[in-house]
C-alpha positions as CSV (number, residue, x, y, z in Angstrom):
1,T,40.7,-42.0,27.6
2,E,38.8,-44.3,25.2
3,Q,37.1,-41.2,23.7
4,A,40.4,-39.5,22.8
5,P,41.0,-41.5,19.5
6,A,37.4,-40.8,18.4
7,R,37.9,-37.0,19.0
8,K,41.2,-37.1,17.1
9,R,39.5,-38.9,14.1
10,R,36.7,-36.3,14.1
11,A,39.3,-33.5,14.2
12,V,41.1,-34.9,11.2
13,H,37.9,-35.3,9.3
14,R,36.9,-31.7,10.2
15,K,40.2,-30.4,8.7
16,L,39.8,-32.5,5.6
17,A,36.2,-31.2,5.1
18,A,37.7,-27.7,5.0
19,L,40.4,-28.7,2.5
20,V,38.9,-30.9,-0.1
21,S,37.1,-29.4,-3.1
22,D,34.9,-32.4,-4.2
23,P,31.4,-32.0,-2.8
24,E,30.9,-35.7,-2.1
25,E,34.3,-36.0,-0.2
26,R,33.6,-32.8,1.7
27,A,30.1,-34.0,2.8
28,R,31.5,-37.4,3.8
29,H,34.3,-35.8,5.9
30,A,31.9,-33.4,7.5
31,A,29.6,-36.3,8.4
32,L,32.4,-38.2,10.0
33,A,33.4,-35.1,12.0
34,A,30.0,-34.5,13.3
35,E,29.3,-35.2,17.0
36,A,25.5,-34.9,16.9
37,P,22.7,-34.7,14.3
38,D,23.1,-31.7,12.0
39,P,20.5,-30.8,9.4
40,T,23.0,-28.8,7.3
41,I,25.4,-31.6,7.0
42,A,22.6,-34.0,6.4
43,S,21.3,-31.9,3.5
44,A,24.8,-31.7,2.0
45,L,25.0,-35.5,2.1
46,D,21.6,-35.8,0.5
47,L,22.8,-33.5,-2.4
48,A,26.1,-35.5,-2.7
49,A,24.1,-38.7,-2.9
50,G,22.1,-37.3,-5.8
51,R,25.4,-36.4,-7.6
52,A,26.7,-39.9,-7.0
53,A,23.6,-41.5,-8.3
54,A,23.6,-39.3,-11.4
55,R,27.1,-40.7,-12.3
56,G,25.9,-44.3,-11.7
57,A,27.6,-44.7,-8.4
58,T,24.6,-46.2,-6.7
59,A,26.6,-47.9,-3.9
60,A,28.2,-44.6,-2.9
61,A,24.8,-42.9,-3.1
62,A,23.3,-45.4,-0.7
63,E,26.2,-44.9,1.8
64,L,25.8,-41.1,1.7
65,L,22.1,-41.3,2.3
66,E,22.6,-43.6,5.3
67,L,25.0,-41.0,6.7
68,A,22.4,-38.3,5.9
69,A,19.7,-40.3,7.7
70,G,21.9,-40.7,10.7
71,L,22.5,-37.0,11.0
72,T,18.9,-36.0,10.5
73,P,17.4,-34.7,13.8
74,A,14.9,-37.0,15.5
75,S,12.4,-34.2,15.3
76,D,12.3,-34.7,11.5
77,G,11.6,-38.4,11.6
78,A,9.7,-38.5,8.3
79,L,12.7,-37.0,6.4
80,G,15.1,-39.5,8.0
81,R,12.9,-42.4,7.0
82,R,12.7,-41.1,3.4
83,R,16.5,-40.9,3.2
84,R,16.8,-44.5,4.5
85,L,14.2,-45.6,2.0
86,R,16.2,-44.0,-0.8
87,A,19.4,-45.6,0.6
88,A,17.7,-49.0,0.4
89,E,16.6,-48.4,-3.2
90,F,20.2,-47.6,-4.2
91,H,21.6,-50.6,-2.3
92,R,19.1,-52.7,-4.3
93,L,20.2,-51.2,-7.6
94,A,23.8,-51.7,-6.7
95,G,23.1,-55.4,-6.0
96,D,23.2,-55.4,-2.2
97,R,19.8,-56.9,-1.6
98,K,20.8,-58.0,2.0
99,R,21.5,-54.4,3.1
100,A,18.4,-53.1,1.3
101,T,16.2,-55.7,3.0
102,M,17.7,-54.9,6.5
103,L,16.9,-51.2,6.1
104,L,13.4,-51.8,4.8
105,E,12.5,-54.3,7.5
106,Q,13.5,-51.6,10.1
107,L,11.4,-49.0,8.2
108,R,8.5,-51.3,8.1
109,E,8.3,-51.3,11.9
110,E,8.8,-47.6,12.2
111,T,6.7,-46.1,9.4
112,P,3.1,-45.1,10.2
113,P,0.2,-46.3,8.1
114,G,-0.5,-44.6,4.8
115,A,1.4,-43.7,1.6
116,D,4.9,-43.9,3.1
117,Q,4.2,-47.4,4.5
118,A,3.0,-48.4,1.0
119,D,6.3,-47.3,-0.5
120,V,8.3,-49.3,2.1
121,L,6.2,-52.4,1.5
122,L,6.6,-52.2,-2.2
123,A,10.3,-51.6,-1.9
124,L,10.6,-54.6,0.3
125,A,8.8,-56.8,-2.3
126,L,11.2,-55.4,-5.0
127,T,14.2,-56.8,-3.2
128,F,13.0,-60.2,-4.5
129,T,13.9,-61.9,-1.2
130,V,10.4,-63.3,-0.9
131,Y,8.3,-64.9,-3.6
132,G,4.9,-66.5,-4.2
133,P,2.2,-66.0,-1.6
134,S,4.6,-64.0,0.7
135,A,5.3,-61.5,-2.0
136,I,1.6,-61.2,-3.0
137,A,0.7,-60.7,0.7
138,L,3.3,-57.8,0.9
139,L,1.8,-56.1,-2.1
140,N,-1.8,-56.6,-0.9
141,E,-0.8,-54.9,2.4
142,A,0.8,-52.1,0.3
143,L,-2.4,-51.7,-1.7
144,L,-4.4,-51.2,1.4
145,A,-1.9,-48.6,2.7
146,A,-2.1,-46.7,-0.7
147,E,-5.9,-46.6,-0.8
148,G,-7.2,-43.5,-2.6
149,D,-3.9,-42.9,-4.4
150,D,-4.3,-44.2,-8.0
151,S,-0.7,-43.7,-9.1
152,R,0.7,-45.5,-6.1
153,A,-1.8,-48.3,-6.3
154,A,-1.1,-48.7,-10.0
155,R,2.6,-49.2,-9.4
156,I,1.9,-51.8,-6.7
157,L,-0.5,-53.6,-9.1
158,T,2.1,-53.7,-11.8
159,Y,4.4,-55.6,-9.5
160,G,1.5,-57.8,-8.6
161,A,1.5,-58.8,-12.2
162,V,5.2,-59.6,-12.1
163,F,4.8,-61.9,-9.1
164,H,1.7,-63.6,-10.6
165,L,3.7,-64.3,-13.8
166,M,6.5,-65.8,-11.7
167,G,3.8,-68.0,-10.1
168,V,2.5,-68.9,-13.6
169,D,-0.9,-67.3,-12.9
170,V,-1.3,-65.4,-16.2
171,R,-5.0,-64.6,-15.6
172,A,-4.2,-62.9,-12.3
173,A,-1.3,-61.1,-13.9
174,L,-3.4,-59.7,-16.7
175,D,-6.1,-58.6,-14.2
176,D,-3.5,-56.7,-12.1
177,A,-1.9,-55.1,-15.2
178,R,-5.3,-54.0,-16.6
179,A,-6.4,-52.6,-13.3
180,A,-3.0,-50.7,-13.1
181,L,-3.6,-49.3,-16.6
182,E,-7.1,-48.1,-15.7
183,K,-5.8,-46.3,-12.6
184,V,-2.9,-44.5,-14.3
185,E,-5.1,-43.4,-17.2
186,R,-7.5,-41.9,-14.6
187,A,-4.6,-40.3,-12.7
188,G,-3.0,-38.8,-15.9
189,D,0.3,-40.3,-14.8
190,E,2.5,-40.6,-18.0
191,A,5.4,-42.4,-16.3
192,G,3.1,-44.8,-14.6
193,L,1.3,-45.4,-17.9
194,A,4.5,-46.5,-19.6
195,V,5.1,-49.0,-16.8
196,A,1.5,-50.3,-16.9
197,I,1.8,-50.8,-20.6
198,A,5.0,-52.7,-20.3
199,R,3.4,-55.0,-17.7
200,L,0.3,-55.6,-19.7
201,G,2.3,-56.3,-22.9
202,T,4.4,-58.8,-21.0
203,G,1.3,-60.5,-19.6
204,E,-0.2,-60.7,-23.0
205,M,2.9,-62.4,-24.4
206,Y,2.5,-65.1,-21.8
207,A,-1.1,-65.4,-22.7
208,G,-0.4,-65.7,-26.4
209,V,-2.3,-62.5,-27.2
210,I,-1.0,-59.2,-28.7
211,T,-2.9,-55.9,-28.6
212,P,-1.6,-54.2,-31.8
213,G,0.3,-50.9,-31.0
214,L,0.1,-51.3,-27.2
215,L,3.9,-51.7,-26.5
216,E,4.7,-49.2,-29.3
217,R,2.6,-46.7,-27.4
218,G,4.6,-47.4,-24.2
219,V,7.9,-47.0,-26.1
220,A,6.8,-43.6,-27.4
221,I,6.1,-42.4,-23.9
222,E,9.3,-43.9,-22.5
223,E,11.4,-42.2,-25.2
224,R,9.5,-38.9,-25.2
225,I,10.0,-38.2,-21.5
226,G,13.3,-39.9,-21.2
227,L,12.4,-42.4,-18.5
228,P,15.3,-44.3,-16.9
229,L,13.2,-47.5,-16.5
230,D,14.5,-50.8,-15.1
231,Y,14.1,-54.2,-16.8
232,F,10.6,-54.9,-15.4
233,D,9.2,-51.4,-16.1
234,S,10.5,-50.7,-19.6
235,P,8.1,-51.0,-22.6
236,R,11.2,-51.1,-24.9
237,C,12.5,-54.2,-23.1
238,A,9.1,-55.8,-23.3
239,L,8.8,-54.9,-27.0
240,A,12.3,-56.4,-27.7
241,R,11.2,-59.7,-26.1
242,Q,7.9,-59.7,-28.0
243,L,9.8,-59.2,-31.3
244,M,12.1,-62.1,-30.4
245,Y,9.2,-64.4,-29.8
246,L,7.9,-63.4,-33.3
247,G,11.3,-64.4,-34.8
248,E,12.9,-60.9,-35.3
249,L,16.4,-60.5,-34.0
250,D,18.1,-57.4,-35.4
251,G,15.7,-54.9,-33.9
252,P,15.7,-56.5,-30.5
253,R,19.5,-56.7,-30.5
254,G,19.8,-52.9,-30.8
255,I,17.2,-52.3,-28.2
256,L,18.7,-54.7,-25.6
257,D,22.3,-53.5,-26.2
258,E,21.4,-49.9,-25.6
259,L,19.3,-50.8,-22.5
260,Q,22.2,-52.8,-20.9
261,A,24.6,-49.9,-21.6
262,T,22.4,-47.2,-20.1
263,A,21.6,-49.4,-17.1
264,G,25.3,-49.9,-16.5
265,A,25.9,-46.1,-16.7
266,R,23.3,-45.4,-14.1
267,G,24.5,-48.2,-11.8
268,D,21.4,-50.5,-12.2
269,E,23.1,-53.9,-12.0
270,G,19.9,-55.9,-12.0
271,T,18.6,-54.4,-15.3
272,R,22.0,-54.8,-16.9
273,A,22.2,-58.5,-15.9
274,M,18.7,-59.2,-17.2
275,T,19.2,-57.4,-20.5
276,L,22.5,-59.2,-21.0
277,W,20.8,-62.5,-20.4
278,W,18.2,-61.8,-23.0
279,L,21.0,-60.7,-25.4
280,S,22.6,-64.1,-24.8
281,V,19.3,-65.8,-25.6
282,L,19.0,-63.7,-28.8
283,E,22.5,-64.6,-30.0
284,W,21.9,-68.2,-29.2
285,L,18.8,-68.1,-31.4
286,A,20.9,-66.3,-34.1
287,G,23.5,-69.1,-34.0
288,R,26.2,-66.7,-32.8
289,W,27.2,-68.9,-29.9
290,Q,30.4,-67.1,-28.8
291,F,28.5,-63.8,-28.5
292,A,25.8,-65.7,-26.5
293,L,28.5,-67.2,-24.2
294,D,30.2,-63.8,-23.7
295,H,26.9,-62.1,-22.8
296,S,25.8,-64.8,-20.4
297,L,29.2,-64.7,-18.6
298,T,29.0,-61.0,-18.2
299,A,25.5,-61.3,-16.9
300,Y,26.6,-63.9,-14.4
301,E,29.4,-61.7,-13.1
């Protein structure tokens, strides 16, 4: 029958799951052997995805989480949606924005109003597949869904600042960044505070204004609690750019080089590309044009 090859494949995967020692391989084979949703296998896949992400294998983590979501019982729909949301995030970090967007568009239709919907809408904006008014509309919808949650609302506002800067609306960007800073201060959210500071510092650079010590405060938080922040969220990255604008090159070179290396290690291709691009600008300004060319080629790849 047509089902016979599928049964044989499942049997092979079942035997392999019992033989292999690597937890990721074992979880993957168990998933491919499963005939129906299985919360135990789904949990093992979730844990395996965490291990994959920790070693920088974001594409593998995304695949494992999709398998976990597929094996999550329908009765636990919220958990299945959370796993797909994390899968989309890892696809984005690995550079597969198309797959991330597809998953998020599905989740947008399925997720009920509230905090979870706000997370999906923000994640959809962060795929950067829409810009301008469309992106701002997504974020405004997310803000409404996050009403009453200062930390969530602040994160959404920080990305409002990003999209306003892309649209060359510096005043609106500063308004969103300052509102985000106020909310995270009120919430006592240290991680959110570092991000809000990075966004406000970036907006001030565009406005030609510098608040003394602002970005340095964000850097101290980022370093103290060991935040693995991306290009847009990192006060250290914002400080490096500010110092470059002020004519300093040696300090920013060290910051950006470390940021691109750590981003590569955790599988964040977007942050690595952007920091390499800024390194190419720095070396161009320094007159080290071969270094600039090498960095820009690596960023392009």
